[in-house]
C-alpha positions in Angstrom: -37.8 -145.4 15.8 -39.5 -148.3 17.6 -37.5 -151.0 19.2 -38.3 -154.5 20.4 -35.8 -156.2 22.7 -35.4 -160.0 22.5 -33.4 -162.1 25.0 -31.9 -165.3 23.7 -29.9 -168.0 25.4 -26.2 -167.6 24.4 -25.4 -171.2 23.6 -28.5 -172.5 21.8 -30.2 -169.2 20.8 -33.6 -170.3 22.1 -35.9 -167.6 23.1 -35.6 -166.5 26.8 -37.9 -163.5 26.8 -39.5 -161.2 24.1 -40.3 -157.7 25.4 -43.1 -155.5 24.3 -42.4 -153.0 21.5 -41.1 -149.7 22.7 -43.2 -147.4 20.5 -42.2 -144.0 19.1 -44.4 -141.2 17.8 -44.4 -142.7 14.2 -45.7 -146.2 15.3 -48.3 -147.5 12.9 -47.6 -145.1 10.1 -47.0 -146.5 6.6 -43.4 -147.4 5.9 -42.4 -147.3 9.6 -40.5 -150.3 10.8 -39.6 -151.8 14.2 -35.9 -152.3 15.0 -35.2 -155.6 16.7 -32.4 -155.7 19.3 -31.1 -159.0 20.7 -29.2 -159.6 23.9 -27.7 -163.0 24.9 -28.4 -164.2 28.4 -27.5 -167.2 30.5 -26.0 -170.2 28.7 -28.4 -172.8 27.4 -32.1 -173.4 27.8 -33.4 -176.4 29.8 -34.0 -178.4 26.6 -30.4 -177.9 25.4 -28.5 -178.1 28.7 -26.9 -181.3 29.9 -28.4 -182.8 33.1 -24.8 -183.2 34.3 -23.8 -179.6 33.7 -24.5 -176.7 36.1 -23.9 -174.1 33.3 -27.4 -174.5 31.8 -29.2 -174.4 35.1 -28.5 -170.7 35.8 -31.0 -168.1 34.5 -29.9 -164.4 34.5 -32.3 -161.5 34.3 
């Protein structure tokens, strides 16, 4: 089965990074699907973090 890993900020769920699809031998065949996997990273993106808070300024990778 093919997988695609997506990293989201844990507080706001905004996209942090979307990885390329990890393809299996059945990739591209009719009826084959891609399994999405999500991991939560950091706290909040720049747009959703408070300018007075230090939680949102840290980015983990």
